[in-house]
SEPAKOL-540892 format. One record per residue (C-alpha): residue in three letters; x, y, z. Coordinates in Angstrom, 3 decimals. Layout:
BEGIN
node voro=ala&px=X&py=Y&pz=Z
...
This chain:
BEGIN
node voro=met&px=23.114&py=-24.390&pz=-42.250
node voro=glu&px=20.254&py=-22.681&pz=-44.098
node voro=ser&px=17.014&py=-22.247&pz=-42.160
node voro=ile&px=13.594&py=-21.583&pz=-43.746
node voro=ser&px=10.370&py=-20.574&pz=-42.008
node voro=asn&px=7.272&py=-20.968&pz=-44.184
node voro=tyr&px=4.094&py=-18.909&pz=-43.744
node voro=asp&px=1.789&py=-19.883&pz=-46.613
node voro=asp&px=3.108&py=-17.852&pz=-49.586
node voro=ile&px=5.871&py=-16.088&pz=-47.633
node voro=gln&px=9.257&py=-17.498&pz=-46.652
node voro=phe&px=11.859&py=-16.259&pz=-44.160
node voro=ile&px=15.185&py=-17.638&pz=-45.369
node voro=phe&px=18.298&py=-17.457&pz=-43.167
node voro=lys&px=21.859&py=-18.496&pz=-43.928
node voro=glu&px=22.116&py=-19.975&pz=-40.437
node voro=thr&px=19.645&py=-20.919&pz=-37.701
node voro=gln&px=18.830&py=-17.866&pz=-35.566
node voro=asn&px=17.618&py=-17.340&pz=-32.017
node voro=phe&px=15.644&py=-14.084&pz=-31.779
node voro=glu&px=14.319&py=-14.412&pz=-28.238
node voro=gly&px=14.558&py=-11.066&pz=-26.442
node voro=cys&px=15.599&py=-9.154&pz=-29.574
node voro=thr&px=14.238&py=-5.815&pz=-30.810
node voro=leu&px=12.821&py=-5.720&pz=-34.341
node voro=leu&px=13.361&py=-2.522&pz=-36.356
node voro=asn&px=11.431&py=-1.751&pz=-39.535
node voro=gly&px=10.717&py=1.308&pz=-41.717
node voro=trp&px=8.870&py=1.985&pz=-44.982
node voro=his&px=8.865&py=4.237&pz=-48.031
node voro=gly&px=6.444&py=6.808&pz=-46.649
node voro=ile&px=6.553&py=10.590&pz=-46.354
node voro=gly&px=10.114&py=11.807&pz=-46.845
node voro=glu&px=11.276&py=8.197&pz=-47.189
node voro=cys&px=12.090&py=8.516&pz=-43.473
node voro=gly&px=11.636&py=4.858&pz=-42.624
node voro=phe&px=13.842&py=3.527&pz=-45.388
node voro=ile&px=16.558&py=6.167&pz=-45.026
node voro=ser&px=16.801&py=5.870&pz=-41.242
node voro=ile&px=16.992&py=2.101&pz=-40.995
node voro=ser&px=19.372&py=1.854&pz=-43.975
node voro=his&px=21.640&py=4.293&pz=-42.155
node voro=ile&px=21.445&py=2.236&pz=-38.961
node voro=val&px=22.377&py=-0.931&pz=-40.866
node voro=asp&px=25.457&py=0.810&pz=-42.270
node voro=lys&px=26.589&py=2.601&pz=-39.101
node voro=leu&px=26.191&py=-0.408&pz=-36.809
node voro=gly&px=27.805&py=-2.737&pz=-39.323
node voro=ala&px=24.799&py=-5.066&pz=-39.170
node voro=glu&px=25.208&py=-8.416&pz=-40.920
node voro=arg&px=22.769&py=-9.536&pz=-43.572
node voro=ile&px=21.409&py=-12.792&pz=-42.183
node voro=gly&px=18.382&py=-13.501&pz=-44.340
node voro=phe&px=15.665&py=-12.595&pz=-46.798
node voro=ile&px=11.895&py=-12.537&pz=-47.117
node voro=ile&px=10.552&py=-14.117&pz=-50.288
node voro=thr&px=6.934&py=-13.792&pz=-51.465
node voro=asp&px=5.048&py=-15.194&pz=-54.426
node voro=asn&px=4.906&py=-11.697&pz=-55.937
node voro=ile&px=8.264&py=-10.332&pz=-54.844
node voro=pro&px=9.098&py=-7.090&pz=-56.745
node voro=gln&px=11.084&py=-7.705&pz=-59.911
node voro=phe&px=14.033&py=-5.517&pz=-58.938
node voro=ile&px=17.568&py=-6.087&pz=-57.730
node voro=thr&px=20.556&py=-3.774&pz=-57.476
node voro=ile&px=24.176&py=-3.903&pz=-56.334
node voro=lys&px=25.562&py=-2.593&pz=-53.046
node voro=asn&px=29.062&py=-3.267&pz=-51.759
node voro=glu&px=29.616&py=-5.472&pz=-54.817
node voro=arg&px=26.814&py=-7.920&pz=-54.042
node voro=ile&px=23.207&py=-8.392&pz=-55.109
node voro=thr&px=20.568&py=-6.805&pz=-52.903
node voro=phe&px=17.085&py=-8.307&pz=-52.534
node voro=pro&px=13.780&py=-6.412&pz=-52.236
node voro=phe&px=13.291&py=-7.607&pz=-48.619
node voro=glu&px=16.403&py=-8.188&pz=-46.509
node voro=ile&px=16.991&py=-9.021&pz=-42.834
node voro=tyr&px=20.020&py=-7.746&pz=-40.898
node voro=arg&px=21.281&py=-8.310&pz=-37.375
node voro=lys&px=23.624&py=-6.606&pz=-34.926
node voro=asp&px=23.647&py=-8.357&pz=-31.553
node voro=asp&px=20.049&py=-8.148&pz=-30.223
node voro=leu&px=18.845&py=-5.708&pz=-32.901
node voro=val&px=17.180&py=-7.303&pz=-35.944
node voro=ile&px=16.305&py=-5.117&pz=-38.921
node voro=val&px=13.773&py=-5.889&pz=-41.660
node voro=leu&px=14.804&py=-3.649&pz=-44.566
node voro=pro&px=12.286&py=-3.396&pz=-47.439
node voro=ile&px=14.311&py=-1.858&pz=-50.259
node voro=phe&px=11.060&py=-1.971&pz=-52.236
node voro=glu&px=7.579&py=-2.212&pz=-50.788
node voro=pro&px=5.513&py=-5.341&pz=-51.456
node voro=ile&px=2.883&py=-4.911&pz=-54.139
node voro=lys&px=-0.291&py=-3.427&pz=-52.657
node voro=thr&px=-2.234&py=-6.693&pz=-52.917
node voro=glu&px=0.369&py=-8.264&pz=-50.588
node voro=his&px=0.493&py=-5.490&pz=-47.968
node voro=leu&px=-2.007&py=-7.219&pz=-45.684
node voro=lys&px=-0.479&py=-10.694&pz=-45.903
node voro=phe&px=3.094&py=-9.394&pz=-45.699
node voro=thr&px=2.547&py=-7.322&pz=-42.562
node voro=lys&px=0.417&py=-9.934&pz=-40.788
node voro=thr&px=3.183&py=-12.447&pz=-41.422
node voro=ile&px=5.889&py=-10.170&pz=-40.003
node voro=val&px=3.791&py=-9.746&pz=-36.851
node voro=glu&px=3.140&py=-13.490&pz=-36.587
node voro=trp&px=6.817&py=-14.315&pz=-37.190
node voro=ser&px=8.131&py=-11.784&pz=-34.656
node voro=ile&px=5.775&py=-13.055&pz=-31.959
node voro=glu&px=6.507&py=-16.719&pz=-32.644
node voro=glu&px=10.249&py=-15.981&pz=-32.547
node voro=lys&px=9.781&py=-14.315&pz=-29.120
node voro=phe&px=11.038&py=-10.852&pz=-29.987
node voro=lys&px=10.965&py=-8.402&pz=-27.081
node voro=gln&px=9.539&py=-5.396&pz=-28.948
node voro=thr&px=9.235&py=-3.712&pz=-32.341
node voro=ile&px=10.236&py=-0.179&pz=-33.359
node voro=leu&px=8.774&py=1.197&pz=-36.594
node voro=val&px=9.592&py=4.369&pz=-38.533
node voro=gly&px=7.309&py=6.458&pz=-40.742
node voro=gly&px=6.899&py=10.159&pz=-41.441
node voro=leu&px=4.535&py=13.101&pz=-41.007
node voro=asp&px=3.854&py=15.959&pz=-43.411
node voro=arg&px=6.037&py=18.894&pz=-42.309
node voro=arg&px=3.213&py=21.308&pz=-43.172
node voro=leu&px=1.441&py=20.039&pz=-40.036
node voro=gln&px=4.407&py=20.494&pz=-37.712
node voro=asp&px=4.001&py=22.073&pz=-34.280
node voro=glu&px=6.762&py=22.715&pz=-31.736
node voro=asn&px=7.791&py=19.014&pz=-31.781
node voro=arg&px=10.250&py=17.357&pz=-34.161
node voro=leu&px=8.240&py=14.138&pz=-34.284
node voro=lys&px=5.173&py=12.343&pz=-32.968
node voro=val&px=4.764&py=8.716&pz=-31.958
node voro=ile&px=2.172&py=5.958&pz=-31.888
node voro=tyr&px=2.545&py=3.033&pz=-29.504
node voro=thr&px=0.600&py=-0.041&pz=-28.557
node voro=gln&px=-0.773&py=-0.165&pz=-25.049
node voro=asn&px=1.606&py=-2.981&pz=-24.198
node voro=phe&px=4.602&py=-0.860&pz=-25.204
node voro=leu&px=3.438&py=1.870&pz=-22.840
node voro=lys&px=2.964&py=-0.726&pz=-20.112
node voro=glu&px=6.528&py=-1.960&pz=-20.610
node voro=asn&px=7.892&py=1.608&pz=-20.835
node voro=pro&px=5.825&py=3.693&pz=-18.377
node voro=ser&px=8.377&py=6.536&pz=-18.370
node voro=leu&px=8.037&py=7.075&pz=-22.133
node voro=asp&px=7.877&py=10.832&pz=-22.702
node voro=leu&px=7.288&py=11.422&pz=-26.413
node voro=pro&px=4.401&py=13.376&pz=-28.002
node voro=ile&px=1.664&py=11.109&pz=-29.365
node voro=leu&px=0.101&py=11.591&pz=-32.813
node voro=asp&px=-2.710&py=14.151&pz=-32.889
node voro=glu&px=-6.276&py=12.947&pz=-33.197
node voro=gly&px=-7.621&py=13.471&pz=-36.703
node voro=leu&px=-4.393&py=12.424&pz=-38.441
node voro=tyr&px=-4.151&py=8.979&pz=-39.970
node voro=val&px=-1.560&py=6.297&pz=-40.612
node voro=thr&px=-1.876&py=4.316&pz=-43.826
node voro=gly&px=-0.097&py=1.534&pz=-45.711
node voro=pro&px=2.061&py=-1.268&pz=-44.233
node voro=leu&px=2.875&py=0.782&pz=-41.135
node voro=ala&px=-0.818&py=1.030&pz=-40.259
node voro=tyr&px=-1.290&py=-2.720&pz=-40.660
node voro=leu&px=1.708&py=-3.492&pz=-38.447
node voro=leu&px=0.502&py=-1.237&pz=-35.642
node voro=met&px=-3.005&py=-2.650&pz=-35.958
node voro=phe&px=-1.923&py=-6.282&pz=-35.677
node voro=tyr&px=0.611&py=-5.655&pz=-32.914
node voro=glu&px=-2.128&py=-3.968&pz=-30.888
node voro=leu&px=-4.481&py=-6.897&pz=-31.519
node voro=lys&px=-1.763&py=-9.303&pz=-30.349
node voro=asp&px=-1.016&py=-7.189&pz=-27.242
node voro=phe&px=2.630&py=-6.867&pz=-28.325
node voro=pro&px=4.913&py=-3.906&pz=-27.474
node voro=ala&px=5.421&py=-1.760&pz=-30.583
node voro=leu&px=6.446&py=1.877&pz=-31.046
node voro=ser&px=6.266&py=3.936&pz=-34.242
node voro=leu&px=8.396&py=7.079&pz=-34.629
node voro=leu&px=6.993&py=9.709&pz=-37.006
node voro=pro&px=9.353&py=12.639&pz=-37.676
node voro=tyr&px=8.035&py=15.624&pz=-39.613
node voro=ala&px=9.364&py=15.508&pz=-43.175
node voro=glu&px=9.078&py=16.987&pz=-46.636
node voro=arg&px=6.546&py=14.898&pz=-48.516
node voro=ser&px=7.752&py=15.986&pz=-51.970
node voro=arg&px=11.258&py=14.516&pz=-51.690
node voro=pro&px=13.468&py=12.196&pz=-49.628
node voro=asp&px=14.311&py=13.921&pz=-46.333
node voro=pro&px=17.529&py=12.692&pz=-44.668
node voro=val&px=17.306&py=15.474&pz=-42.063
node voro=ala&px=13.951&py=14.131&pz=-40.840
node voro=ala&px=15.349&py=10.595&pz=-40.939
node voro=ser&px=18.165&py=11.733&pz=-38.633
node voro=val&px=15.530&py=12.687&pz=-36.037
node voro=ala&px=14.233&py=9.103&pz=-36.087
node voro=val&px=17.775&py=7.725&pz=-35.779
node voro=glu&px=18.449&py=9.914&pz=-32.742
node voro=glu&px=15.293&py=8.683&pz=-30.995
node voro=ile&px=16.043&py=5.050&pz=-31.833
node voro=ser&px=19.497&py=5.563&pz=-30.340
node voro=lys&px=17.878&py=6.804&pz=-27.112
node voro=val&px=15.286&py=4.015&pz=-26.931
node voro=leu&px=17.918&py=1.324&pz=-27.504
node voro=asn&px=20.577&py=3.108&pz=-25.432
node voro=thr&px=22.931&py=2.565&pz=-28.354
node voro=pro&px=24.999&py=5.418&pz=-29.839
node voro=ile&px=24.336&py=5.839&pz=-33.584
node voro=glu&px=26.120&py=8.648&pz=-35.445
node voro=val&px=23.922&py=10.869&pz=-37.661
node voro=glu&px=26.407&py=13.446&pz=-38.981
node voro=gly&px=27.244&py=11.300&pz=-41.995
node voro=leu&px=23.558&py=11.026&pz=-42.819
node voro=leu&px=23.269&py=14.801&pz=-43.020
node voro=glu&px=26.511&py=15.187&pz=-44.968
node voro=gln&px=25.359&py=12.678&pz=-47.586
node voro=ala&px=21.855&py=14.127&pz=-47.895
node voro=glu&px=22.190&py=14.998&pz=-51.601
node voro=lys&px=23.595&py=11.578&pz=-52.532
node voro=ile&px=20.867&py=9.797&pz=-50.545
node voro=glu&px=18.138&py=11.823&pz=-52.234
node voro=lys&px=19.456&py=10.871&pz=-55.677
node voro=glu&px=19.620&py=7.168&pz=-54.760
node voro=ile&px=16.066&py=7.190&pz=-53.386
node voro=gln&px=14.744&py=9.022&pz=-56.430
node voro=ser&px=16.306&py=6.305&pz=-58.597
node voro=leu&px=14.498&py=3.585&pz=-56.614
node voro=leu&px=11.214&py=5.496&pz=-56.820
node voro=gln&px=11.608&py=5.963&pz=-60.565
node voro=ala&px=12.177&py=2.240&pz=-61.032
node voro=ser&px=8.987&py=1.525&pz=-59.090
node voro=lys&px=6.999&py=4.093&pz=-61.104
node voro=thr&px=8.259&py=2.619&pz=-64.360
node voro=lys&px=6.661&py=-0.689&pz=-63.417
node voro=thr&px=3.313&py=0.746&pz=-62.355
node voro=gly&px=3.194&py=3.263&pz=-65.193
node voro=lys&px=1.991&py=6.079&pz=-62.967
node voro=glu&px=2.140&py=7.381&pz=-59.415
node voro=asn&px=-0.531&py=6.326&pz=-56.969
node voro=asp&px=-2.448&py=9.324&pz=-55.592
node voro=thr&px=-4.281&py=7.445&pz=-52.842
node voro=asp&px=-1.770&py=8.503&pz=-50.180
node voro=lys&px=-2.161&py=12.247&pz=-50.625
node voro=gly&px=-3.510&py=14.216&pz=-47.687
node voro=met&px=-2.959&py=14.015&pz=-43.964
node voro=phe&px=-1.546&py=10.503&pz=-43.889
node voro=val&px=1.666&py=8.967&pz=-42.622
C-alpha cells in the first residue's frame, strides 16, 4: 500500500509503509569529483538495494533517464536491510536547497533513524598525508567515541546541500558524519569515491566491493559528464560560485 509523508511542498512517497527506526541514512551530492553521487550509486548497485520511494518537490528537476529498463527519478530512496539511501541523481534547484535539506533532516529525525552518513569531496590540490577528512556532529562523536578519522582543517569550508545538512543535524543534536575524500575537482573521480566507499564499509561493518568501481572508472566519468551537461543545458551556463576551497 502506497504511503505518503507531506512536508509543505515536499513529499516522501513510498510503495509500501516503511519502518525506519534504528536505520542508518546514507546521502551524497554532486560536489567535487562527484564523490557523493558516485559512491552512493555504487553502494546501491553492489548491495542490491531496493528502490522503495521517491522525493517529489514543487520544482523537481525536469529530467528523467532509464536504468535497468525503468524510469529513474531525480530524487530516489533505496533500502537494504537497515541502510536507507537518499540518491539525488540531480540536485534540487538552488532556491530549494534550504527547504529540501531541512526537510530531509526533519524526516529522518521523525522517522527515528539512528544516524546519518554523508559524502562530499575535497580539492586534491589541498591534500596532505591523509586520503580523506571528516566532519561530524558532536552527537556522532558522543555515540562513537573511538572514531579515529582526521577532521577537516580549519579555514576550509563546506558549501551547498551538504553544509545545510550538517548544520541542521548539529542544531538538532543528531549523530551525523560526513566523509570528504580528496578528489579531482575538474572531473568525476571514481578513485576518490572508492575511498568513501571503503570508509562507509568500515563504519557500517558491511563489506562493499570497490574493484568494480575502479575498473569502470572511464564509463562512470562519461555517464556523469552526460548528467552534468544536461544540467548545464538547462541553466545555460556553469555556476562559478563554488570555486575555491570549498567542499
